[in-house]
MITINU-760348 format. One record per residue (C-alpha): residue in one letter; z, x, y. Coordinates in Angstrom, 1 decimal. Layout:
> type,Z,X,Y
> A,Z,X,Y
...
This chain:
> type,Z,X,Y
> X,178.6,-229.0,-143.7
> X,180.4,-226.2,-145.5
> X,177.2,-225.3,-147.3
> X,175.2,-225.3,-144.0
> X,177.8,-222.9,-142.5
> X,177.6,-220.6,-145.5
> X,173.8,-220.5,-145.2
> X,174.1,-219.8,-141.4
> X,176.5,-216.9,-142.1
> X,174.1,-215.6,-144.8
> X,171.1,-215.9,-142.5
> X,173.0,-214.1,-139.7
> X,173.9,-211.3,-142.1
> X,170.3,-211.0,-143.3
> X,169.0,-210.7,-139.8
> X,171.6,-207.9,-139.1
> X,170.5,-206.1,-142.2
> X,166.8,-206.5,-141.3
> X,167.4,-205.2,-137.8
> X,169.2,-202.2,-139.1
> X,166.4,-201.6,-141.6
> X,164.3,-200.1,-138.8
> X,166.5,-197.0,-139.1
> X,166.0,-194.7,-142.1
> X,168.8,-194.3,-144.5
> X,170.4,-190.9,-144.1
> X,171.2,-188.4,-146.9
> X,173.1,-185.2,-146.5
> X,174.3,-182.1,-148.3
> X,177.6,-180.4,-147.5
> X,177.8,-176.7,-148.4
> X,180.3,-173.8,-148.0
> X,178.9,-171.3,-145.6
> X,178.9,-167.7,-146.9
> X,180.0,-165.1,-144.3
> X,179.5,-161.4,-144.2
> X,182.7,-160.8,-142.1
> X,186.3,-161.9,-141.6
> X,186.4,-165.5,-140.4
> X,188.7,-166.8,-137.7
> X,192.4,-167.6,-138.4
> X,192.7,-171.2,-139.8
> X,193.3,-173.7,-137.0
> X,193.0,-177.3,-135.9
> X,192.7,-179.0,-132.5
> X,190.5,-176.3,-131.1
> X,186.9,-176.7,-130.0
> X,183.4,-175.5,-130.9
> X,180.0,-175.4,-129.3
> X,176.4,-174.3,-129.8
> X,175.6,-171.2,-127.9
> X,171.9,-170.5,-127.4
> X,172.3,-166.8,-126.5
> X,174.7,-164.3,-128.0
> X,172.0,-162.7,-127.9
> X,171.2,-164.8,-131.0
> X,172.0,-168.5,-131.3
> X,175.6,-168.9,-132.5
> X,178.5,-171.3,-132.9
> X,181.5,-170.6,-130.6
> X,185.0,-171.4,-131.7
> X,187.9,-171.2,-129.2
> X,191.6,-172.0,-129.1
> X,193.5,-174.5,-131.3
> X,196.7,-174.2,-133.2
> X,198.0,-173.0,-136.5
> X,201.5,-174.3,-137.1
> X,202.1,-171.9,-139.9
> X,201.9,-168.9,-137.5
> X,204.8,-167.7,-135.4
> X,202.6,-168.0,-132.3
> X,201.2,-171.4,-133.1
> X,198.9,-171.9,-130.1
> X,195.8,-169.6,-130.2
> X,193.4,-168.1,-127.7
> X,191.0,-166.1,-129.7
> X,187.2,-166.5,-129.1
> X,184.8,-166.2,-132.0
> X,181.1,-166.6,-132.5
> X,179.3,-167.2,-135.7
> X,175.7,-165.9,-135.5
> X,173.5,-168.2,-137.6
> X,170.7,-165.6,-138.3
> X,173.1,-162.9,-139.6
> X,176.0,-165.0,-141.1
> X,178.5,-162.8,-139.2
> X,181.7,-163.9,-137.4
> X,182.5,-161.8,-134.3
> X,185.8,-161.9,-132.5
> X,185.0,-161.5,-128.8
> X,187.0,-159.0,-126.8
> X,187.2,-160.0,-123.1
> X,189.3,-159.1,-120.1
> X,190.8,-161.3,-118.8
> X,191.3,-163.4,-122.0
> X,191.4,-167.1,-122.1
> X,194.6,-169.1,-122.2
> X,196.4,-170.0,-125.4
> X,195.6,-173.7,-125.6
> X,194.8,-176.6,-127.9
> X,193.7,-180.2,-127.2
> X,191.3,-178.9,-124.6
> X,187.6,-179.8,-124.1
> X,184.8,-177.3,-124.2
> X,181.1,-177.9,-123.3
> X,178.5,-175.2,-123.9
> X,175.3,-175.0,-121.9
> X,173.1,-172.0,-122.6
> X,175.3,-168.9,-122.5
> X,178.2,-170.6,-120.7
> X,181.1,-172.6,-122.1
> X,183.2,-174.7,-119.8
> X,186.8,-175.3,-120.9
> X,189.1,-177.8,-119.2
> X,192.7,-178.9,-119.8
> X,194.7,-178.7,-123.0
> X,198.3,-177.8,-123.7
> X,200.1,-174.5,-123.7
> X,202.9,-175.8,-125.8
> X,202.8,-177.0,-129.4
> X,204.7,-180.2,-128.5
> X,201.8,-181.2,-126.0
> X,204.3,-181.4,-123.1
> X,202.7,-178.5,-121.2
> X,199.4,-180.1,-120.3
> X,197.4,-178.0,-117.9
> X,194.7,-178.7,-115.3
> X,192.7,-175.5,-115.2
> X,189.0,-175.0,-115.5
> X,187.6,-171.8,-117.2
> X,184.2,-170.5,-117.8
> X,183.3,-168.2,-120.7
> X,180.0,-166.2,-120.6
> X,178.9,-165.2,-124.1
> X,176.5,-162.5,-123.0
> X,179.1,-160.8,-120.8
> X,182.1,-161.6,-123.0
> X,184.1,-162.6,-120.0
> X,186.5,-165.5,-119.2
> X,186.5,-166.7,-115.6
> X,189.3,-168.9,-114.3
> X,188.1,-171.4,-111.7
> X,190.5,-171.9,-108.8
> X,190.0,-175.6,-108.3
> X,192.3,-177.4,-110.7
> X,191.9,-181.0,-111.7
> X,194.4,-183.5,-113.1
> X,196.5,-182.5,-116.1
> X,194.9,-183.6,-119.3
> X,195.2,-183.0,-123.0
> X,193.2,-184.6,-125.9
> X,190.5,-185.8,-123.4
> X,186.8,-185.3,-123.6
> X,184.6,-183.1,-121.4
> X,180.9,-182.6,-121.3
> X,178.5,-180.8,-118.8
> X,175.3,-182.4,-117.8
> X,173.1,-181.0,-115.0
> X,175.8,-178.7,-113.7
> X,178.4,-181.5,-113.5
> X,181.5,-181.5,-115.7
> X,182.4,-185.0,-116.7
> X,186.0,-185.7,-118.0
> X,187.1,-188.9,-119.6
> X,190.5,-190.2,-120.9
> X,193.2,-188.0,-122.4
> X,196.9,-188.0,-121.6
> X,199.5,-186.2,-119.6
> X,202.6,-186.4,-121.9
> X,204.9,-185.0,-119.3
> X,204.7,-188.4,-117.5
> X,206.0,-191.2,-119.7
> X,204.0,-194.2,-118.7
> X,201.1,-196.0,-120.3
> X,198.7,-195.1,-117.4
> X,199.5,-191.4,-117.9
> X,199.6,-191.3,-121.7
> X,196.4,-193.4,-122.1
> X,194.0,-192.4,-119.3
> X,190.8,-194.3,-118.7
> X,189.7,-192.5,-115.6
> X,186.4,-190.8,-115.3
> X,186.1,-187.6,-113.2
> X,183.4,-185.2,-112.3
> X,183.4,-181.6,-111.1
> X,180.4,-179.6,-109.8
> X,180.2,-176.4,-111.8
> X,177.5,-174.8,-109.7
> X,179.1,-175.2,-106.3
> X,182.7,-174.8,-107.4
> X,183.5,-177.7,-105.1
> X,187.2,-177.8,-104.2
> X,187.3,-181.5,-105.1
> X,187.3,-183.6,-108.2
> X,185.5,-186.9,-107.8
> X,186.7,-190.1,-109.4
> X,183.6,-191.9,-110.6
> X,185.4,-194.4,-112.9
> X,183.1,-197.5,-113.3
> X,184.5,-201.0,-112.8
> X,184.4,-201.6,-116.5
> X,184.6,-199.3,-119.5
> X,186.7,-198.2,-122.5
> X,190.4,-198.9,-122.7
> X,192.5,-195.8,-121.9
> X,192.8,-193.4,-124.9
> X,193.3,-189.9,-126.1
> X,192.1,-188.0,-129.2
> X,188.8,-189.8,-129.1
> X,185.6,-188.2,-130.4
> X,182.9,-187.4,-127.9
> X,179.5,-185.7,-127.6
> X,176.4,-185.6,-125.3
> X,173.0,-187.0,-126.3
> X,170.5,-186.1,-123.6
> X,171.9,-187.9,-120.5
> X,174.4,-190.1,-122.4
> X,178.0,-189.5,-123.3
> X,179.0,-191.0,-126.7
> X,182.6,-191.7,-127.4
> X,184.2,-193.2,-130.5
> X,187.7,-194.2,-131.5
> X,190.8,-192.5,-130.2
> X,194.4,-193.6,-129.8
> X,196.9,-194.8,-127.3
> X,200.3,-193.4,-128.4
> X,202.1,-195.5,-125.8
> X,201.0,-198.8,-127.3
> X,200.5,-197.5,-130.9
> X,196.9,-198.5,-130.8
> X,194.0,-196.9,-132.8
> X,190.5,-197.7,-131.7
> X,187.3,-198.1,-133.7
> X,184.9,-198.9,-130.8
> X,181.8,-197.0,-129.7
> X,180.9,-196.6,-126.1
> X,177.9,-195.0,-124.3
> X,178.3,-193.7,-120.8
> X,174.9,-193.5,-119.0
> X,175.4,-190.7,-116.6
> X,172.4,-191.4,-114.3
> X,173.4,-195.0,-113.9
> X,177.2,-194.4,-113.9
> X,177.7,-197.3,-116.3
> X,179.4,-197.8,-119.6
> X,177.8,-199.7,-122.5
> X,179.8,-200.9,-125.5
> X,177.9,-200.9,-128.8
> X,178.2,-204.2,-130.7
> X,180.2,-204.1,-133.9
> X,177.9,-204.0,-136.9
> X,178.4,-204.8,-140.6
> X,178.7,-201.0,-141.1
> X,180.6,-198.7,-138.8
> X,183.4,-196.2,-139.2
> X,187.0,-197.3,-139.5
> X,189.3,-197.0,-136.5
> X,190.5,-193.4,-136.2
> X,191.4,-190.6,-133.9
> X,191.0,-186.8,-134.1
> X,187.6,-187.0,-135.8
> X,185.1,-184.2,-135.5
> X,181.9,-185.2,-133.6
> X,178.7,-183.4,-132.5
> X,175.1,-184.2,-131.8
> X,172.3,-182.3,-133.5
> X,170.0,-180.2,-131.4
> X,167.2,-182.8,-132.0
> X,169.4,-185.2,-129.9
> X,168.5,-188.0,-132.3
> X,171.7,-187.9,-134.5
> X,175.4,-187.8,-133.8
> X,177.6,-186.7,-136.7
> X,181.2,-187.9,-137.2
> X,183.6,-186.5,-139.8
> X,187.1,-187.2,-140.9
> X,190.0,-187.9,-138.5
> X,193.2,-189.9,-138.9
> X,193.6,-193.6,-139.6
> X,196.1,-195.9,-137.9
> X,198.3,-195.6,-141.0
> X,198.3,-191.8,-140.8
> X,195.9,-191.2,-143.6
> X,193.6,-188.2,-143.1
> X,190.0,-189.2,-143.7
> X,187.0,-187.5,-145.4
> X,184.0,-189.8,-144.7
> X,180.8,-188.7,-142.9
> X,178.8,-190.9,-140.6
> X,175.8,-190.6,-138.3
> X,175.0,-192.6,-135.2
> X,171.2,-192.8,-135.3
> X,169.5,-192.4,-131.9
> X,165.9,-192.4,-133.3
> X,165.6,-195.7,-131.4
> X,167.5,-194.9,-128.2
> X,167.9,-198.5,-127.2
> X,169.3,-199.5,-130.6
> X,171.6,-196.7,-131.9
> X,173.3,-197.7,-135.2
> X,176.0,-196.2,-137.5
> X,175.0,-195.2,-141.0
> X,177.3,-193.8,-143.6
> X,175.8,-190.6,-145.1
> X,174.7,-190.7,-148.7
> X,175.3,-187.4,-150.5
> X,173.0,-185.7,-153.0
> X,175.7,-183.6,-154.5
> X,179.4,-184.0,-155.4
> X,180.6,-181.3,-153.0
> X,182.2,-182.3,-149.7
> X,184.9,-180.8,-147.4
> X,188.5,-182.0,-147.9
> X,189.9,-184.8,-145.7
> X,190.4,-183.2,-142.3
> X,192.0,-184.1,-139.0
> X,191.1,-182.4,-135.7
> X,188.3,-180.1,-137.1
> X,185.6,-178.6,-134.8
> X,182.0,-179.6,-135.3
> X,178.9,-178.1,-133.5
> X,175.2,-178.2,-133.6
> X,173.1,-175.3,-134.8
> X,169.7,-173.7,-134.3
> X,168.4,-175.8,-137.1
> X,167.6,-179.3,-135.8
> X,169.1,-181.3,-138.7
> X,172.2,-179.1,-139.4
> X,175.7,-179.0,-138.0
> X,178.6,-176.6,-138.8
> X,182.3,-177.4,-139.1
> X,185.3,-175.1,-139.0
> X,189.1,-175.7,-139.1
> X,191.0,-178.9,-139.3
> X,194.3,-180.0,-140.7
> X,194.5,-181.0,-144.3
> X,198.2,-182.0,-144.5
> X,200.8,-183.1,-141.9
> X,204.6,-182.9,-142.4
> X,206.9,-185.8,-141.5
> X,207.5,-184.3,-138.1
> X,203.8,-184.1,-137.3
> X,203.3,-180.4,-137.9
> X,200.2,-179.3,-139.8
> X,201.4,-177.5,-143.0
> X,197.9,-176.8,-144.3
> X,195.0,-175.8,-141.9
> X,191.6,-175.4,-143.5
> X,190.2,-171.9,-143.7
> X,186.8,-172.8,-145.0
> X,183.5,-173.0,-143.1
> X,181.0,-175.8,-143.8
> X,177.5,-176.8,-143.0
> X,176.0,-180.3,-143.2
> X,172.2,-180.7,-143.5
> X,170.7,-184.2,-143.0
> X,167.5,-185.8,-144.1
> X,166.0,-189.2,-144.5
> X,166.3,-190.8,-148.0
């Protein structure tokens, strides 16, 4: 009987490997990106997005924090133009708020920012919506505020801003610290109402999860609930058009539980990249994963195989964004070392690119 059970387990594993074999193995090359200008101040817990017009395609970096600076919470807006290799600090009036732990979602020339915290101890979560136009270099505050959120996720699809999870640390309760609500806001009509579209079933409440948009599907991974001291390692897909969540089954290969990992989808919309983050034990991680959507009904995680020894350091709360090259993402910032009181004592100042290919 024991032998039969062993053969059954081996057969099940073989079937799983065979099923995943339909997806090509992924190789990648990390590289330091040379720049022809002064890069942004080192930071972590900011956001990044792919801007299609600046007037050239660019990566936008906004907000975050640098605990080594006297004014730790930042509000500078930068773009990195892929074709020229130049960083530009964008002058605007009015300027955006000094925030971190916010969400930003870039669509064309517009970047939509929601929530975040004004204070380095996360107690000052805000509920404001802002729009930044890269061609006009202007920040526009939107009058219709939503619920207070920090370390949530926010994406824009078909003029709708979708916000999931996060926390409001000013209210000490599990429901507030570990939100699982799903809200929408119409960015084209500036509707004065936020709509609660939370499905009947979905992910457990969490914050600091990783999220990105793949066509009409929101992908989230991991996160943490500080109230219950839980770190998550599950992957969920929110199908926007159906207003339904789908939990991906655990596979023999998937990332460890973590929070604060960088995530972005490539412009080909077939690959989601995940880098770093923090484990439940507090270790900062340095592994690179892709969620392969080449077969949309069967996305699977694959750990990236590297063709060179170079890789970024272990990073927590870095910012990752797509680029004008379909198989390349860029990463800036992140925390390399935390003190005992949770402050980042070493923010990364380097700028990296990751190019993927089948192997």
